C-alpha positions in Angstrom: -25.9 -6.4 -21.6 -27.3 -2.8 -21.9 -28.8 -2.7 -25.3 -27.6 1.1 -25.8 -24.2 0.4 -25.2 -24.1 -2.6 -27.7 -25.8 -0.3 -30.0 -23.6 2.5 -29.8 -20.1 -0.3 -29.4 -20.9 -2.6 -32.2 -20.6 -0.5 -35.3 -17.2 0.8 -33.4 -16.2 -2.8 -32.8 -16.8 -4.1 -36.6 -15.1 -1.2 -38.0 -12.1 -2.5 -35.6 -12.5 -6.0 -36.6 -12.1 -4.9 -40.4 -8.9 -2.7 -40.0 -7.0 -4.8 -37.9 -7.8 -7.8 -40.7 -7.1 -5.4 -43.6 -3.9 -4.0 -41.8 -2.7 -7.9 -41.0 -3.6 -8.8 -44.4 -1.5 -6.2 -45.9 1.9 -6.3 -44.4 5.1 -7.2 -46.2 8.5 -6.9 -45.9 8.3 -3.3 -47.6 5.9 -1.6 -45.4 6.0 -3.5 -41.9 6.6 -0.3 -40.4 4.2 1.7 -41.9 1.1 -1.1 -40.5 3.1 -1.5 -37.1 2.3 2.2 -36.9 -1.4 2.1 -38.4 -1.8 -1.0 -35.5 -1.1 1.0 -32.9 -3.4 4.0 -33.6 -6.1 1.0 -33.0 -7.6 0.1 -29.4 -5.3 -2.9 -29.4 -6.1 -3.4 -25.8 -10.3 -3.8 -27.0 -9.5 -5.7 -29.8 -6.3 -7.8 -28.8 -8.3 -10.8 -29.7 -9.1 -10.0 -33.0 -5.5 -9.2 -33.5 -4.4 -12.1 -32.4 -6.9 -14.0 -34.5 -5.7 -12.2 -37.7 -2.5 -13.1 -37.0 -2.5 -16.8 -36.4 -4.9 -17.1 -39.4 -3.0 -15.0 -41.7 0.4 -16.8 -40.6 -1.4 -20.1 -41.3 -2.4 -19.3 -44.7 0.9 -17.6 -45.4 3.7 -19.0 -43.9 6.7 -18.2 -45.8 5.7 -14.7 -44.3 6.6 -15.7 -40.4 9.4 -13.5 -40.2 7.3 -10.7 -41.2 4.2 -11.4 -39.2 7.1 -12.0 -36.1 8.2 -8.5 -36.3 4.5 -7.1 -36.8 4.2 -8.8 -33.3 7.4 -7.2 -31.8 6.1 -4.0 -32.9 3.1 -3.9 -31.3 4.3 -6.1 -28.4 6.6 -3.5 -27.4 3.8 -1.2 -26.8 1.0 -3.8 -25.7 3.0 -6.9 -23.6 -0.6 -8.1 -23.2 -1.4 -7.9 -26.7 1.8 -10.5 -27.4 1.2 -12.3 -24.1 -2.2 -13.4 -25.3 -1.2 -14.4 -28.7 1.9 -16.4 -27.2 -0.8 -18.6 -25.6 -2.8 -18.9 -28.4 0.3 -20.1 -30.5 1.3 -22.8 -27.3 -2.6 -23.9 -27.5 -2.8 -24.2 -31.3 0.4 -26.3 -31.2 -0.5 -28.7 -29.2 -3.3 -29.3 -30.8 -1.9 -29.8 -33.8 0.5 -32.3 -32.3 -1.8 -34.2 -30.7 -3.9 -34.3 -34.7 -0.9 -34.9 -36.2 -1.9 -32.0 -38.6 0.8 -31.0 -41.0 -1.4 -28.0 -41.9 -1.0 -26.6 -38.8 2.5 -27.9 -37.6 4.6 -26.4 -40.0 3.1 -22.3 -40.1 3.0 -22.6 -36.2 6.7 -24.1 -35.6 8.0 -21.0 -38.4 5.7 -18.4 -36.6 7.1 -19.6 -32.8 10.6 -19.9 -34.3 10.4 -16.2 -35.4 8.6 -14.7 -32.5 11.7 -16.4 -30.4 14.0 -14.5 -33.0 12.4 -11.8 -31.9 12.9 -11.8 -28.6 9.0 -12.1 -28.0 9.0 -15.2 -26.2 12.0 -17.1 -24.1 13.7 -20.2 -26.5 12.8 -22.3 -22.9 9.3 -22.5 -25.0 11.2 -23.8 -28.1 13.2 -26.4 -26.1 10.0 -27.7 -24.4 8.6 -27.9 -27.5 10.9 -30.0 -29.4 11.3 -32.4 -26.5 7.4 -32.6 -26.9 7.1 -33.5 -30.8 9.6 -35.9 -30.1 8.5 -37.9 -27.4 6.1 -39.6 -29.3 7.6 -38.9 -32.6 5.4 -39.3 -35.8 6.8 -38.9 -39.3 4.6 -35.3 -38.8 6.4 -34.2 -35.7 9.8 -35.4 -36.6 9.8 -32.9 -39.7 8.8 -29.9 -37.5 11.5 -30.7 -35.1 13.6 -30.6 -37.6 12.2 -27.9 -38.9 11.9 -25.7 -35.2 15.8 -26.4 -34.6 16.5 -24.8 -38.1 15.0 -21.9 -37.7 16.1 -21.0 -34.1 18.6 -23.5 -33.1 21.3 -20.2 -32.7 18.8 -18.6 -30.3 18.1 -22.0 -28.2 21.9 -23.2 -28.0 23.1 -19.8 -26.7 20.3 -20.3 -23.9 20.5 -24.1 -23.4 23.4 -25.8 -25.4 23.1 -29.1 -23.1 18.9 -29.0 -23.9 20.0 -28.5 -28.0 22.7 -31.2 -27.5 19.8 -33.8 -26.0 17.7 -32.8 -28.9 20.3 -33.7 -31.5 20.8 -37.0 -29.3 17.5 -38.1 -29.7 17.5 -37.1 -33.5 20.3 -39.8 -33.9 18.6 -42.4 -31.8 15.8 -41.8 -34.1 17.6 -42.6 -37.0 19.7 -45.6 -35.9 16.3 -47.0 -34.9 15.6 -47.4 -38.5 11.3 -46.9 -37.8 10.4 -44.3 -40.8 10.3 -43.2 -43.8 13.1 -42.9 -46.3 12.6 -39.1 -46.0 12.9 -38.5 -42.4 16.5 -39.8 -42.8 17.6 -37.6 -45.5 16.2 -34.6 -43.0 17.7 -35.2 -40.0 20.9 -35.9 -41.8 20.8 -32.1 -43.8 20.1 -31.1 -39.7 23.6 -32.4 -39.0 24.6 -30.7 -41.8 23.8 -27.5 -40.9 24.9 -28.1 -37.4 28.2 -28.6 -38.4 28.3 -25.3 -40.1 27.4 -23.8 -37.5 24.0 -22.4 -38.5 25.6 -20.1 -40.9 21.9 -19.8 -42.7 19.9 -19.3 -39.9 21.1 -16.6 -37.6 20.0 -15.9 -34.0 18.5 -12.8 -35.1 16.5 -11.9 -38.5 18.4 -9.4 -40.1 15.5 -7.7 -43.1 12.0 -7.7 -40.1 14.0 -6.3 -37.1 12.0 -3.4 -36.7 12.3 -3.1 -32.7 15.7 -1.8 -30.4 16.7 -4.4 -28.1 16.0 -2.2 -25.6 12.2 -2.0 -26.5 11.7 -6.0 -26.7 9.6 -7.5 -23.9 10.7 -11.0 -24.0 7.8 -13.0 -22.4 8.4 -16.6 -20.3 6.1 -19.2 -20.2 6.1 -23.2 -20.1 4.0 -25.6 -21.3 3.6 -26.7 -17.6 1.3 -23.5 -17.0 -2.4 -23.4 -17.8 -1.9 -21.0 -20.7 -5.8 -20.3 -20.9 -6.2 -18.2 -25.0 -9.0 -16.6 -23.8 -11.1 -17.2 -26.9 -13.8 -15.3 -25.9 -12.2 -11.8 -26.5 -12.4 -12.4 -30.4 -16.6 -11.5 -29.6 -18.3 -8.6 -29.6 -17.9 -7.5 -26.0 -19.4 -3.8 -25.0 -16.2 -1.9 -22.8 -17.3 0.1 -20.3 -14.2 2.4 -20.3 -14.9 3.6 -24.1 -18.1 5.0 -23.7 -20.7 5.5 -21.5 -24.5 5.1 -21.5 -26.6 9.2 -21.1 -27.4 8.3 -17.8 -23.8 8.0 -16.8 -22.6 11.0 -18.8 -25.7 13.1 -16.7 -24.6 11.9 -13.7 -21.2 13.5 -14.3 -22.1 16.2 -16.4 -23.6 16.6 -12.9 -20.9 15.8 -10.1 -18.2 17.1 -12.7 -19.2 20.9 -14.6 -22.1 21.8 -12.0 -20.7 20.6 -9.1 -24.5 19.8 -7.5 -22.3 17.4 -4.9 -20.9 20.8 -3.0 -24.0 22.4 -2.4 -23.4 26.0 -3.1 -25.5 27.4 -5.6 -24.3 31.0 -5.4 -22.3 31.6 -8.0 -20.9 34.9 -9.1 -19.6 35.9 -12.8 -15.9 34.0 -12.4 -17.7 31.1 -11.0 -20.4 31.2 -13.9 -17.7 31.1 -16.5 -15.7 28.8 -15.0 -19.3 26.5 -15.3 -19.5 27.1 -18.7 -15.8 26.6 -19.2 -16.0 23.2 -17.8 -19.4 22.6 -19.8 -18.2 23.2 -23.2 -14.8 20.7 -22.5 -17.3 18.0 -21.0 -19.8 17.9 -24.5 -16.2 18.6 -26.5 -14.6 15.1 -24.8 -17.6 13.8 -24.8 -18.7 14.0 -28.5 -16.1 12.5 -29.7 -16.5 9.2 -31.6 -12.9 7.9 -30.2 -10.7 9.2 -27.7 -8.2 10.5 -30.6 -11.2 12.5 -31.8 -12.2 13.9 -28.6 -8.7 14.8 -28.0 -8.3 16.3 -31.2 -11.2 18.5 -30.9 -10.4 19.3 -27.4 -7.1 20.7 -28.9 -8.8 22.7 -31.5 -10.7 24.5 -28.6 -9.9 28.4 -28.2 -8.4 27.7 -24.3 -6.1 30.6 -23.0 -2.9 29.7 -21.0 -4.9 28.7 -17.6 -7.6 27.2 -18.8 -5.9 24.6 -20.8 -4.9 23.5 -16.6 -8.3 23.2 -16.1 -9.3 20.9 -19.3 -6.5 18.5 -17.5 -8.0 19.1 -13.9 -11.3 17.8 -15.6 -9.7 14.8 -17.1 -9.1 14.0 -14.0 -12.0 14.4 -11.8 -13.8 12.3 -14.6 -12.0 9.5 -14.3 -11.6 10.0 -10.1 -16.0 10.1 -10.1 -16.2 6.9 -11.9 -16.1 3.4 -9.8 -12.7 2.1 -11.8 -10.9 4.1 -13.4 -12.5 4.6 -17.3 -9.2 3.9 -20.0 -11.5 6.9 -22.0 -10.6 9.4 -19.8 -6.6 8.3 -19.8 -6.5 7.8 -23.2 -7.5 11.6 -24.1 -5.4 12.7 -21.9 -2.3 10.4 -23.1 -3.4 12.1 -26.6 -3.1 15.7 -25.7 0.2 15.2 -24.1 1.1 13.8 -27.7 -0.5 16.3 -29.4 0.8 19.5 -27.5 3.9 19.6 -24.5 1.9 22.3 -22.5 -0.2 19.1 -21.3 2.8 17.2 -20.7 3.8 19.9 -18.2 0.0 20.5 -16.6 -0.5 16.7 -16.3 3.1 16.7 -14.4 2.0 19.8 -12.3 -1.3 17.2 -11.5 0.6 14.9 -10.4 2.8 16.7 -7.7 -1.0 18.7 -6.6 -3.1 15.6 -6.3 0.6 13.2 -4.4 0.5 16.1 -2.0 -2.6 16.2 -0.9 -3.2 12.7 -1.2 -4.3 12.2 2.2 -7.6 13.9 1.6 -8.6 12.0 -1.6 -11.2 8.8 -1.0 -10.8 5.6 -1.2 -12.2 5.1 -4.4 -10.8 8.5 -5.8 -6.8 7.8 -4.8 -7.2 4.3 -6.5 -8.5 6.0 -9.9 -6.0 8.4 -9.1 -2.8 6.1 -9.5 -4.0 4.4 -11.8 -5.1 7.4 -14.7 -0.9 8.3 -13.3 0.8 5.1 -14.1 -1.2 4.4 -17.2 0.5 8.3 -18.6 3.8 6.7 -17.3 3.2 3.4 -19.1 2.3 4.8 -22.1 5.5 7.4 -21.7 2.6 10.4 -21.9 4.5 11.4 -18.3 8.0 11.9 -17.8 9.8 9.0 -15.3 11.4 11.9 -14.0 8.1 13.0 -12.2 8.7 10.1 -9.7 11.3 12.0 -7.9 8.2 14.2 -5.8 7.6 10.6 -4.1 10.3 9.8 -1.5 9.5 6.7 -0.2 10.7 6.0 3.6 9.1 5.5 7.1 8.6 9.2 8.0 7.7 10.5 4.6 5.1 8.4 4.6 1.3 8.0 5.3 -1.5 5.3 5.3 -2.7 7.4 2.1 0.9 7.2 0.1 1.4 4.3 0.6 -1.7 3.0 -0.8 -1.1 5.2 -3.8 2.3 4.4 -4.4 1.4 0.4 -4.2 -1.2 1.2 -6.9 0.5 3.2 -9.2 3.3 0.3 -9.1 1.2 -2.5 -9.2 -0.5 -0.6 -12.4 2.4 -0.1 -14.0 3.9 -3.6 -13.7 0.3 -4.7 -15.2 0.5 -2.4 -18.2 4.0 -3.4 -18.8 5.4 -6.4 -17.2 7.7 -6.5 -14.5 10.5 -6.8 -16.8 10.2 -3.6 -18.5 9.4 -1.7 -15.9 12.6 -3.0 -14.2 14.2 -2.0 -17.4 12.7 1.8 -17.3 13.6 2.3 -13.7 17.4 1.1 -14.4 17.7 3.8 -17.2 21.2 5.4 -16.0 19.4 9.2 -17.2 16.5 8.8 -14.1 18.9 7.9 -11.6 18.7 10.4 -10.0 15.1 11.0 -9.9 14.6 7.8 -8.0 16.7 8.3 -5.5 13.7 9.5 -3.2 11.9 6.2 -4.4 15.0 4.1 -4.1 16.9 5.7 -1.2 20.5 4.7 -0.4 21.3 7.4 1.8 21.1 5.3 4.7 20.9 1.5 5.6 16.9 2.2 7.7 15.5 3.5 4.3 17.1 1.2 2.3 15.7 -1.6 4.0 12.1 0.1 4.6 12.0 0.6 0.6 13.1 -2.9 -0.2 10.4 -4.2 2.2 7.8 -2.6 1.1 8.0 -3.7 -2.7 8.1 -6.9 -1.8 5.6 -6.5 0.5 3.2 -5.6 -2.5 4.7 -8.7 -4.7 7.1 -6.1 -6.9 10.4 -7.8 -5.3 12.0 -7.8 -8.6 12.1 -4.0 -8.7 14.8 -4.0 -5.9 17.2 -6.1 -7.2 19.6 -3.2 -7.6 18.7 -1.8 -4.1 19.1 -5.5 -2.1 22.3 -5.8 -4.0 23.4 -2.5 -2.8 22.2 -3.4 0.4 24.0 -6.3 0.8 27.3 -4.2 0.1 26.8 -1.6 2.4 26.5 -4.5 5.3 29.6 -5.7 4.6 31.0 -2.2 4.8 29.6 -1.6 7.8 31.1 -5.1 9.4 34.6 -4.2 8.1 34.1 -1.0 9.6 32.7 -2.6 12.6 35.9 -5.3 12.6 38.9 -2.6 11.9 36.8 -0.6 15.1 37.2 -3.6 17.8 40.4 -4.0 16.3 41.8 -0.8 17.0 40.4 -0.5 20.4 41.7 -3.7 21.2 45.2 -2.1 20.1 44.8 0.8 22.1 44.1 -1.2 25.2 47.1 -3.1 25.6 49.6 -1.3 27.7 52.8 -0.6 26.4 56.2 -2.1 27.8 
């Protein structure tokens, strides 16, 4: 581990851990929205392990607040699906351990948290059904209590998804009562559950009304199964330097030479204009690197007394800094994101950068091409740029080059990684966006349709073209009908008249 990187990032890590713990510990129904907003200003990608641990620790210690914790997770998950997915994996892991140990102190709070995560749309109802079968497979007093609680909390949602599966669970409860191999308290719990079922679970709605702060359209629901190998990634709880947060002095100097002084261009003759440009880029670079984090850097850059034409130079510099790295450096993309949110001028400038970079994509080297695509993918996934800029991409065989195909591939794969395929698909299906997507999902002729479908299938994102494939089927049917009608008319015209 680089000592300089550790010494510079360790205080940031400790501060992040303290901040996350304090925010999670103070959350209530009344301050839920505010706490969620504060958490979203933290570096939750770097500290996702810390966030998940804080949620689980608080949920186990205060299981009556499970609806609040689940709503908080839903809010974070809507912006950072990777964080929500990690939490679900850890809930699954801890529940498996609790069931194996028959640990009542863990079973109740974890079951409550899982139930409310399902109600908040963070995880699919199938997971509850799988856990119910596991809990009742080799039943103990504690596992039966946990199963009853899980049914009470989320059977409305599970019943909507799989009424037959829920009926099988109720049948398992009936068989347990008939067997009679349990203490007197358990049959009473099950009888109470049947009573709730008869009343159609009026006391347990499918969506929690009070702590619901995420719009249905913004929900990201993860599908996870007990059959999967769900690594809880516990190492994320430990300090690990993030090379995409800060760079060491040597890396900064190399970047200074490449981006600001442009030594790699080999031109030492400068006129006054070039000298002014170098001074401007040096000022921007030093300001960029002086920030304690990306938000601080973004604020300092906004406060620079730049002229209108110099604002574009700032955008170009951020793109250059990112593209010169071996891998796309998240620090520079986060600064760009910050600028876009602080001033709409930068949204427009980065849109122009996108158009320019894509039109010259053939001139980018392999490494730069990858980094530039990832840079803009992050700006899109964070809604820092409008998705209408995709109108500048025309995905047809005639318009594509090897470089543009790679660029589009990296762009969409990165979007899928950051947002998840379901959310990307949802964004692309936005009615307001359709006019700008005709160039990527063209419907003007059969050949272009098939090319777009085949391309997304080849990069592992076939799910994005479901609507296009249905459109293709309808087009083929119409062509068959038209061809059949033409043959009929041709046959009729060839019959001699009497």
